[in-house]
C-alpha positions as a Markdown table, in Angstrom:
| # | Residue | x | y | z |
|---|---|---|---|---|
| 1 | Met | 61.2 | -31.3 | -36.3 |
| 2 | Gly | 60.1 | -29.7 | -39.2 |
| 3 | Leu | 57.8 | -28.0 | -40.6 |
| 4 | Lys | 54.1 | -28.8 | -40.0 |
| 5 | Glu | 52.9 | -26.0 | -42.0 |
| 6 | Phe | 54.4 | -23.9 | -44.5 |
| 7 | Leu | 52.1 | -21.2 | -44.1 |
| 8 | Val | 49.7 | -20.3 | -41.9 |
| 9 | Thr | 47.3 | -17.1 | -42.9 |
| 10 | Ser | 46.0 | -14.6 | -40.2 |
| 11 | Glu | 42.2 | -16.3 | -40.8 |
| 12 | Gly | 44.1 | -19.7 | -39.3 |
| 13 | Glu | 44.0 | -21.0 | -43.0 |
| 14 | Ser | 47.2 | -23.9 | -43.3 |
| 15 | Ile | 49.3 | -24.1 | -46.6 |
| 16 | Pro | 51.1 | -27.6 | -47.2 |
| 17 | Ile | 54.5 | -27.7 | -47.7 |
| 18 | Pro | 55.3 | -28.1 | -51.7 |
| 19 | Gln | 56.4 | -30.8 | -52.1 |
| 20 | Tyr | 59.4 | -29.4 | -54.4 |
| 21 | Tyr | 60.6 | -27.1 | -51.3 |
| 22 | Arg | 63.5 | -29.6 | -50.3 |
| 23 | Ser | 65.2 | -30.0 | -54.0 |
| 24 | Ser | 64.8 | -26.2 | -54.2 |
| 25 | Gln | 66.2 | -25.6 | -50.9 |
| 26 | Lys | 69.2 | -27.7 | -52.1 |
| 27 | Arg | 69.5 | -26.3 | -55.8 |
| 28 | Leu | 69.6 | -23.0 | -54.2 |
| 29 | Lys | 72.5 | -23.9 | -51.7 |
| 30 | Thr | 74.2 | -25.3 | -55.1 |
| 31 | Leu | 73.6 | -22.0 | -56.7 |
| 32 | Gln | 74.7 | -19.3 | -54.2 |
| 33 | Lys | 77.9 | -21.1 | -53.6 |
| 34 | Arg | 78.7 | -21.0 | -56.7 |
| 35 | Ser | 78.2 | -17.3 | -57.3 |
| 36 | Tyr | 80.1 | -17.3 | -54.2 |
| 37 | Leu | 82.7 | -18.9 | -55.9 |
| 38 | Leu | 82.4 | -16.8 | -59.2 |
| 39 | Asp | 82.6 | -13.4 | -57.0 |
| 40 | Asn | 85.2 | -14.1 | -55.5 |
């Protein structure tokens, strides 16, 4: 299972998934983990 389209507008226009989506998601996870460790 996964995303077929990144976004579909109310007019039915679909926006493709950005290529950087997965790598950005992994980077965000790492940054959030670091932030959590620094705060505690």
